[in-house]
C-alpha positions as CSV (number, residue, x, y, z in Angstrom):
1,M,-0.1,-0.4,0.4
2,F,1.2,3.5,-0.7
3,A,-0.1,7.0,0.7
4,D,0.9,10.2,-0.4
5,I,2.9,12.5,2.2
6,D,4.0,15.7,0.7
7,G,4.7,14.4,-2.2
8,N,6.7,11.5,-1.8
9,S,5.2,8.0,-2.7
10,I,5.3,6.2,0.8
11,Q,5.2,2.7,1.0
12,Y,3.8,1.0,4.0
13,V,2.0,-2.4,5.3
14,S,-0.9,-3.3,7.8
15,Y,-1.2,-6.1,9.5
16,G,-4.3,-7.5,12.5
17,E,-7.0,-5.5,14.5
18,G,-6.7,-4.1,17.7
19,P,-4.4,-1.4,19.4
20,P,-2.4,0.4,16.4
21,V,1.8,-0.7,17.1
22,V,3.8,1.3,14.7
23,F,7.0,0.4,13.4
24,V,10.1,2.4,12.4
25,H,13.2,1.0,10.7
26,G,17.1,2.0,11.1
27,L,19.3,3.2,8.6
28,G,19.3,1.1,5.3
29,G,16.4,-0.7,6.2
30,A,13.0,-1.2,5.0
31,A,9.2,-1.9,6.8
32,N,9.9,-5.3,6.2
33,V,12.7,-5.6,8.9
34,W,10.0,-5.7,11.4
35,H,7.8,-8.5,9.1
36,G,8.7,-11.2,11.5
37,V,7.5,-9.4,14.7
38,M,4.4,-8.6,13.2
39,Q,3.6,-11.5,12.2
40,A,4.0,-12.4,16.0
41,M,1.7,-9.6,17.2
42,K,-1.1,-9.4,14.6
43,Q,-3.3,-11.2,16.5
44,H,-3.2,-9.1,19.4
45,D,-2.8,-5.6,17.9
46,H,-3.0,-3.7,14.5
47,C,0.6,-3.2,13.1
48,I,1.9,-1.1,10.9
49,A,5.3,-0.4,9.6
50,M,6.5,2.1,6.7
51,D,9.4,2.5,4.3
52,L,10.5,5.8,5.3
53,R,11.7,8.5,3.1
54,G,14.4,7.3,0.4
55,H,14.7,3.8,1.5
56,G,12.7,0.4,0.3
57,R,10.2,1.4,-2.0
58,S,9.4,4.8,-0.8
59,Q,10.2,8.3,-2.6
60,G,13.0,9.6,-1.3
61,K,12.4,13.1,-2.9
62,G,14.1,16.4,-0.8
63,K,16.2,16.9,2.2
64,F,16.3,13.9,4.7
65,S,16.1,14.6,8.6
66,V,15.4,13.2,11.9
67,D,12.5,15.6,12.4
68,G,11.5,15.4,8.5
69,W,11.2,11.3,9.0
70,A,9.3,11.7,11.8
71,T,6.9,14.1,10.2
72,D,6.5,11.5,7.8
73,V,5.7,9.2,10.2
74,V,2.9,11.4,11.7
75,K,1.2,12.4,8.9
76,L,1.2,8.1,7.8
77,I,-0.5,8.1,11.5
78,R,-3.0,10.8,11.0
79,H,-3.7,9.5,7.0
80,L,-4.8,6.3,8.5
81,Q,-6.7,7.8,11.3
82,L,-5.3,6.1,13.9
83,P,-5.7,7.0,18.0
84,A,-2.5,7.3,19.8
85,V,-0.4,4.6,18.9
86,H,2.2,2.4,20.6
87,L,5.7,3.6,19.0
88,V,8.5,1.1,18.0
89,G,11.8,1.9,16.6
90,H,15.1,0.4,15.9
91,S,18.2,1.3,15.6
92,M,18.4,5.1,13.7
93,G,14.7,4.7,14.3
94,T,14.4,5.3,17.3
95,L,15.7,8.5,17.2
96,V,12.7,9.1,14.8
97,A,10.6,7.8,17.4
98,Q,11.9,9.8,20.6
99,H,11.4,12.9,18.2
100,I,8.0,12.2,17.8
101,A,7.3,11.4,21.4
102,E,8.6,14.8,22.6
103,A,7.1,16.6,19.8
104,E,3.7,14.7,19.5
105,P,3.0,13.3,23.0
106,D,-0.6,13.1,22.9
107,L,0.0,10.9,19.7
108,V,2.1,7.8,21.7
109,E,1.0,6.1,24.2
110,S,4.1,4.2,25.0
111,L,7.7,3.7,23.5
112,V,10.0,0.7,22.9
113,L,13.6,1.8,21.7
114,C,15.2,-1.5,19.7
115,G,18.9,-1.2,19.8
116,G,18.3,2.7,21.1
117,I,20.4,5.7,20.7
118,S,21.2,8.4,22.9
119,Y,23.9,10.5,21.2
120,F,26.8,9.6,19.2
121,Q,30.0,11.3,20.3
122,P,31.4,13.8,17.5
123,D,34.1,10.8,16.0
124,T,31.0,8.8,15.1
125,N,29.4,11.6,13.2
126,E,32.3,12.4,11.4
127,A,32.2,8.6,10.7
128,Y,28.4,8.5,9.1
129,K,29.8,11.7,7.0
130,Q,32.8,9.8,5.9
131,R,30.6,6.8,5.1
132,A,28.4,8.9,3.2
133,D,30.9,10.5,1.0
134,L,32.5,6.7,0.4
135,V,28.9,5.2,-0.7
136,E,28.4,8.3,-3.3
137,K,31.9,7.5,-4.6
138,E,31.8,3.7,-4.6
139,G,28.3,2.6,-4.2
140,M,26.8,0.1,-1.1
141,D,29.0,-2.9,-2.1
142,V,31.9,-1.4,-0.8
143,L,30.3,-1.4,3.1
144,V,28.5,-4.6,2.7
145,D,31.1,-7.0,4.1
146,D,32.1,-4.9,6.8
147,W,29.0,-3.9,7.8
148,L,27.4,-7.3,7.9
149,A,30.3,-8.4,10.3
150,G,28.9,-6.4,13.1
151,A,25.3,-6.2,12.3
152,V,24.5,-9.4,14.2
153,S,25.7,-11.7,16.5
154,P,28.3,-14.5,15.6
155,Q,25.4,-17.4,17.1
156,S,23.5,-15.7,14.3
157,H,26.3,-15.6,11.6
158,A,26.8,-19.6,12.8
159,T,23.1,-20.3,12.6
160,Q,21.4,-18.0,10.2
161,S,23.2,-18.0,7.4
162,G,20.4,-17.7,4.8
163,G,18.5,-14.8,6.7
164,V,22.0,-13.1,7.3
165,G,22.2,-13.2,3.4
166,L,19.1,-11.5,2.8
167,L,20.1,-8.9,5.5
168,R,22.9,-8.6,3.5
169,E,20.6,-8.4,0.3
170,L,18.4,-5.5,1.9
171,F,21.9,-3.6,2.2
172,L,22.9,-4.0,-1.2
173,R,19.4,-2.8,-2.4
174,N,19.8,0.6,-1.1
175,D,19.9,3.8,-3.2
176,P,23.3,5.0,-3.1
177,A,22.6,8.1,-3.2
178,A,19.7,7.8,-0.6
179,Y,21.9,6.1,1.8
180,A,24.5,8.8,1.7
181,K,21.4,11.3,2.6
182,S,20.3,9.3,5.3
183,C,23.8,9.2,6.9
184,R,24.5,12.6,6.9
185,A,20.8,13.3,8.2
186,L,21.8,10.7,11.3
187,A,25.1,12.4,12.1
188,E,22.8,15.7,12.1
189,A,20.4,14.2,14.4
190,P,19.0,16.7,17.0
191,S,18.8,17.0,20.4
192,I,16.2,15.3,22.4
193,R,14.4,16.4,25.9
194,R,14.3,12.9,27.1
195,D,13.5,14.1,30.8
196,E,10.5,15.5,29.6
197,L,9.1,12.2,27.9
198,G,6.1,11.3,30.1
199,M,4.7,7.4,28.4
200,P,6.5,4.4,29.4
201,V,9.4,3.1,27.5
202,L,11.4,0.2,27.2
203,M,14.8,-0.2,25.9
204,L,15.4,-3.6,24.4
205,T,19.0,-4.3,23.7
206,G,20.9,-7.4,22.3
207,A,23.7,-9.0,24.2
208,H,26.1,-8.6,21.2
209,D,25.0,-5.4,20.3
210,R,28.1,-3.7,19.0
211,S,26.7,-0.7,17.7
212,T,24.2,0.1,20.5
213,P,24.8,-1.4,23.3
214,L,24.0,-2.1,26.6
215,A,26.0,0.7,28.4
216,M,23.8,3.2,25.9
217,A,20.4,1.3,26.8
218,E,21.3,2.3,30.6
219,E,22.1,5.7,29.9
220,L,18.7,6.1,27.6
221,K,17.3,4.9,31.3
222,R,18.3,7.3,33.7
223,S,17.9,10.1,31.8
224,I,13.9,8.9,31.0
225,P,12.2,9.4,33.4
226,V,9.5,5.4,33.3
227,S,11.7,3.3,31.3
228,R,13.0,0.1,31.6
229,V,15.9,-2.3,30.0
230,H,15.3,-6.0,28.8
231,V,18.4,-7.6,27.0
232,L,18.0,-10.2,24.9
233,P,20.1,-13.3,24.8
234,D,22.2,-14.2,21.8
235,V,21.5,-11.3,19.6
236,G,23.2,-8.4,18.1
237,H,21.8,-4.9,16.6
238,W,19.5,-6.3,14.4
239,S,17.6,-7.9,17.0
240,P,14.1,-7.7,14.9
241,V,15.6,-10.2,12.0
242,E,17.8,-12.0,14.2
243,A,15.3,-13.1,16.8
244,P,11.6,-12.0,15.9
245,G,10.0,-14.1,18.5
246,L,11.7,-12.7,21.3
247,V,11.1,-9.2,20.5
248,A,7.4,-9.7,20.0
249,A,7.2,-11.6,23.1
250,A,8.9,-8.9,25.1
251,I,7.0,-6.1,23.5
252,L,3.5,-8.2,24.3
253,D,4.9,-8.5,27.8
254,F,5.3,-4.6,27.7
255,L,2.2,-3.5,26.1
256,T,0.5,-5.8,28.7
């Protein structure tokens, strides 16, 4: 399904009935990152996920920014005439979700941050800008193997080689120009007043997550008034793909 959001054709998927749960993917991802989680939850909830602007099958006109993606998500929620939603983000999508929760608190019943990001040190911001430059010059292939090595846990590499291969294909399917724009948007992400978030917040972190480790989840917990941390064993950064059943079970437990 597609919706016109500010002149961009935005692709989204919708499953099930019940309280609305909106899923936001991360950098280089797409709505189908959440496919397994949504299939496990659709008997209980109305699950919606979109390809963010410049990702998957959505168009990528205009400037990319965290607050711009947040605006797109909010406009899709309103386009679908949803009541207040449970908002779930992964990686970069956790920044988008946090921005929505801060700017539009009446739209968000609760927040789940899967591989949640607090903020990046200056050297990390610079690394994303360098990644953008590299992809523009040489394409996605130059990054894929190093990226994939750290994307999932050693156990996932050993036992889920088929799924890891599909994750590799997902990464390579990104348009290099759009991916570069997304890297720069991530490097320039705005600050968020987490101490003002009034809804309950769950942080999910993989025990083998090298991108957003447990220390970052604990840092988020200290800055968000009503929050808790749940560690997923034997999982890396792409937990919605590596362990959709565990992620869905943790979210359902949090929502009930």
